[in-house]
C-alpha positions in Angstrom: -9.8 19.0 -20.8 -13.4 18.0 -19.8 -12.7 14.4 -20.7 -9.7 14.2 -18.4 -11.7 15.7 -15.5 -14.7 13.3 -16.1 -12.4 10.3 -16.3 -10.6 11.4 -13.1 -14.0 11.6 -11.3 -15.0 8.1 -12.6 -11.7 6.5 -11.6 -11.7 8.2 -8.2 -15.3 7.2 -7.5 -14.5 3.6 -8.4 -11.4 3.4 -6.3 -13.1 5.0 -3.3 -16.3 2.8 -3.6 -14.2 -0.3 -3.9 -11.9 0.7 -1.0 -14.9 1.3 1.3 -16.5 -2.0 0.4 -13.2 -3.9 0.8 -12.4 -2.2 4.1 -15.8 -2.7 5.7 -15.9 -6.3 4.4 -12.5 -7.0 5.8 -13.4 -5.5 9.1 -16.6 -7.6 9.3 -14.7 -10.7 8.2 -12.1 -10.2 11.0 -14.9 -9.7 13.6 -17.5 -12.2 12.5 -16.0 -14.6 10.0 -16.0 -14.5 6.3 -19.6 -15.4 5.6 -22.7 -13.3 5.0 -22.4 -9.6 4.7 -18.6 -9.6 4.8 -18.4 -11.9 1.9 -20.8 -9.9 -0.1 -18.9 -6.7 0.6 -15.6 -8.2 -0.3 -16.9 -9.6 -3.6 -18.6 -6.3 -4.4 -15.4 -4.4 -3.7 -13.5 -6.6 -6.2 -16.2 -6.3 -8.9 -16.3 -2.5 -8.5 -12.5 -2.3 -8.8 -12.6 -4.5 -11.9 -15.4 -2.5 -13.5 -13.8 0.9 -12.9 -11.5 0.7 -16.1 -14.5 -0.4 -18.1 -16.5 2.6 -16.9 -13.6 4.8 -18.0 -13.8 3.4 -21.5 -17.5 3.9 -21.6 -17.1 7.5 -20.5 -14.5 8.0 -23.3 -16.8 6.6 -25.9 -19.7 8.9 -24.9 -17.4 11.9 -24.8 -15.8 11.2 -28.2 -19.3 10.6 -29.8 -20.5 13.9 -28.3 -17.5 15.6 -29.9 -18.2 13.8 -33.1 -14.8 12.3 -33.2 -15.8 9.2 -35.0 -12.3 7.7 -35.3 -11.7 7.7 -31.6 -15.3 6.6 -30.9 -14.7 3.6 -33.1 -11.3 2.8 -31.7 -12.5 3.1 -28.1 -15.5 1.0 -28.9 -13.2 -1.7 -30.2 -11.3 -1.5 -26.9 -14.6 -1.9 -25.0 -15.5 -4.9 -27.1 -12.1 -6.5 -26.3 -12.5 -5.9 -22.6 -16.0 -7.4 -22.6 -14.9 -10.4 -24.7 -12.0 -11.1 -22.4 -14.3 -10.9 -19.3 -16.8 -13.2 -21.0 -14.0 -15.7 -22.0 -12.7 -15.7 -18.5 -16.1 -16.5 -17.1 -16.8 -19.1 -19.7 -13.5 -21.0 -19.6 -13.0 -20.8 -15.9 -16.2 -22.5 -14.8 -15.8 -25.1 -12.2 -17.4 -28.4 -13.1 
């Protein structure tokens, strides 16, 4: 039960932080144009939104390890490795030359 509550907090915090960044960035972009602070806030909002599920997996790994549930710790670590590998592959293979 504690794991579900903690994951809920992490997901909620990520969505709220992302929404705030995106909302403020959008408002600034509409008022002043897309450059500068607006662009930074918009990119930050997207990065936070994408990082939120990764944070959920990290919280799960920590909780499973704390409970000494090594099977789920290993399986969740594999999921984290796949998430990180896919992000690295996307960055590597989508470079603009």
